[in-house]
MARGUMI-464950 format. One record per residue: residue in one letter; x, y, z of N, C-alpha, C in turn. Coordinates in steps of 0.05 Angstrom, whole numbers, padded with zeros to 5 digits, always signed. Example, Ala and Ser with C-alpha at 12.3 -4.5 7.8 and 13.67 -1.06 7.14 Angstrom:
A+00264-00114+00156+00246-00090+00156+00264-00066+00156 S+00257-00045+00142+00273-00021+00143+00258+00001+00157 
***
This chain:
X-00508+00085-00431-00521+00093-00407-00520+00070-00387 X-00513+00076-00363-00512+00056-00342-00540+00049-00332 X-00543+00025-00320-00569+00017-00310-00579+00036-00289 X-00606+00037-00286-00618+00056-00267-00610+00050-00238 X-00607+00024-00231-00600+00017-00204-00571+00026-00196 X-00555+00032-00216-00527+00040-00211-00525+00070-00210 X-00533+00081-00186-00532+00110-00183-00505+00119-00173 X-00502+00145-00170-00477+00157-00162-00467+00148-00135 X-00486+00145-00116-00478+00137-00089-00467+00108-00089 X-00480+00090-00103-00470+00063-00105-00443+00061-00119 X-00441+00078-00140-00415+00078-00154-00392+00087-00137 X-00397+00106-00118-00376+00114-00100-00366+00090-00084 X-00384+00074-00073-00376+00051-00058-00363+00029-00075 X-00373+00026-00099-00361+00006-00117-00332+00014-00124 X-00328+00040-00129-00301+00050-00135-00282+00046-00112 X-00292+00051-00087-00275+00046-00064-00268+00016-00062 X-00286-00002-00068-00281-00031-00067-00260-00038-00089 X-00263-00026-00112-00244-00032-00134-00216-00021-00126 X-00215+00002-00114-00189+00013-00105-00176-00005-00084 X-00192-00016-00066-00182-00035-00046-00171-00060-00060 X-00186-00070-00081-00177-00092-00096-00150-00087-00111 X-00147-00062-00120-00122-00054-00133-00099-00054-00113 X-00105-00047-00088-00085-00049-00067-00075-00077-00063 X-00094-00096-00063-00087-00124-00060-00070-00133-00085 X-00078-00123-00108-00063-00129-00133-00035-00119-00131 X-00031-00095-00120-00005-00084-00116+00012-00102-00099 X+00001-00112-00077+00015-00130-00059+00023-00156-00074 X+00005-00167-00089+00011-00192-00104+00033-00187-00124 X+00032-00165-00139+00053-00159-00158+00080-00156-00144 X+00081-00141-00123+00106-00136-00109+00117-00163-00097 X+00099-00180-00088+00108-00205-00075+00117-00226-00095 X+00103-00229-00117+00107-00252-00134+00121-00247-00161 X+00120-00223-00171+00132-00217-00197+00162-00211-00192 X+00179-00226-00206+00208-00224-00201+00222-00206-00221 X+00213-00204-00245+00226-00187-00265+00221-00158-00259 X+00241-00142-00257+00239-00114-00248+00222-00098-00268 X+00227-00101-00294+00213-00085-00314+00183-00092-00313 X+00177-00117-00312+00149-00126-00312+00135-00116-00286 X+00149-00118-00264+00138-00108-00239+00133-00078-00240 X+00152-00063-00251+00148-00034-00253+00125-00027-00271 X+00122-00040-00294+00100-00035-00312+00073-00041-00299 X+00071-00064-00286+00046-00072-00273+00039-00052-00251 X+00059-00044-00235+00054-00025-00214+00044+00002-00225 X+00056+00010-00247+00049+00035-00260+00020+00034-00270 X+00012+00012-00282-00016+00009-00292-00036+00008-00269 X-00030-00007-00248-00048-00009-00226-00050+00018-00211 X-00028+00032-00207-00029+00058-00194-00044+00078-00211 X-00040+00078-00237-00054+00096-00255-00084+00091-00255 X-00092+00066-00254-00121+00060-00253-00132+00069-00226 X-00118+00065-00205-00127+00073-00178-00130+00104-00176 X-00111+00118-00187-00113+00148-00186-00136+00157-00204 X-00140+00145-00227-00162+00152-00244-00188+00147-00231 X-00191+00124-00218-00216+00118-00203-00221+00138-00180 X-00200+00145-00166-00203+00164-00144-00213+00191-00154 X-00203+00201-00176-00213+00226-00187-00241+00224-00197 X-00249+00201-00209-00276+00197-00218-00295+00197-00193 X-00286+00185-00171-00302+00184-00147-00306+00212-00136 X-00285+00228-00137-00288+00256-00128-00307+00272-00145 X-00307+00266-00171-00325+00280-00189-00354+00272-00183 X-00359+00246-00176-00385+00237-00169-00396+00251-00144 X-00378+00258-00126-00387+00271-00101-00396+00300-00107 X-00385+00313-00126-00392+00341-00132-00411+00345-00155 X-00420+00323-00167-00437+00326-00191-00465+00335-00184 X-00473+00333-00159-00500+00342-00151-00503+00373-00156 X-00481+00387-00155-00482+00416-00159-00488+00423-00188 X-00479+00406-00207-00484+00412-00235-00508+00397-00247 X-00518+00378-00231-00541+00361-00240-00534+00342-00263 X-00509+00339-00268-00500+00321-00289-00477+00304-00279 X-00482+00278-00275-00462+00260-00265-00453+00242-00288 X-00427+00239-00290-00416+00220-00310-00393+00204-00297 X-00389+00180-00307-00367+00164-00299-00354+00154-00325 X-00330+00164-00331-00316+00158-00356-00334+00162-00380 X-00349+00184-00379-00366+00192-00402-00394+00180-00402 X-00400+00161-00384-00427+00149-00382-00444+00164-00362 X-00468+00170-00369-00486+00185-00351-00493+00167-00327 X-00495+00180-00304-00501+00166-00279-00524+00181-00266 X-00544+00166-00256-00567+00179-00243-00560+00187-00214 X-00571+00209-00205-00569+00217-00177-00591+00204-00161 X-00585+00195-00137-00606+00183-00120-00627+00205-00114 X-00652+00197-00112-00674+00216-00107-00669+00233-00082 X-00659+00221-00061-00655+00236-00036-00632+00255-00036 X-00614+00253-00055-00591+00271-00057-00593+00290-00081 X-00615+00289-00095-00619+00306-00119-00630+00333-00110 X-00617+00355-00116-00628+00382-00110-00653+00387-00126 X-00670+00404-00115-00696+00410-00129-00691+00422-00156 X-00670+00438-00159-00665+00451-00185-00659+00431-00206 X-00650+00407-00199-00644+00386-00219-00670+00375-00230 X-00691+00374-00214-00717+00363-00223-00732+00382-00241 X-00725+00408-00240-00739+00428-00255-00729+00430-00284 X-00706+00419-00289-00695+00420-00316-00679+00446-00320 X-00667+00450-00344-00650+00473-00350-00666+00499-00352 
***
């Protein structure tokens, strides 16, 4: 379980910051790695992580509809102001 202060809205912004950091990593790999195979593998890993994070971010935006938010299988709390009333009532 993630900490209480780490809600879905904050995670969206954190994921965007990580994706931006991955963009910088892509630039560094392209600029400084000389071996083609190593460069290709690193670019593949960074791009895969970025795509994975983007899909997780999209899932966080729509999780208010189902009242169940997860990030890579870990439960995430919805902020009080974005939580629908039906989520407070339980199943």
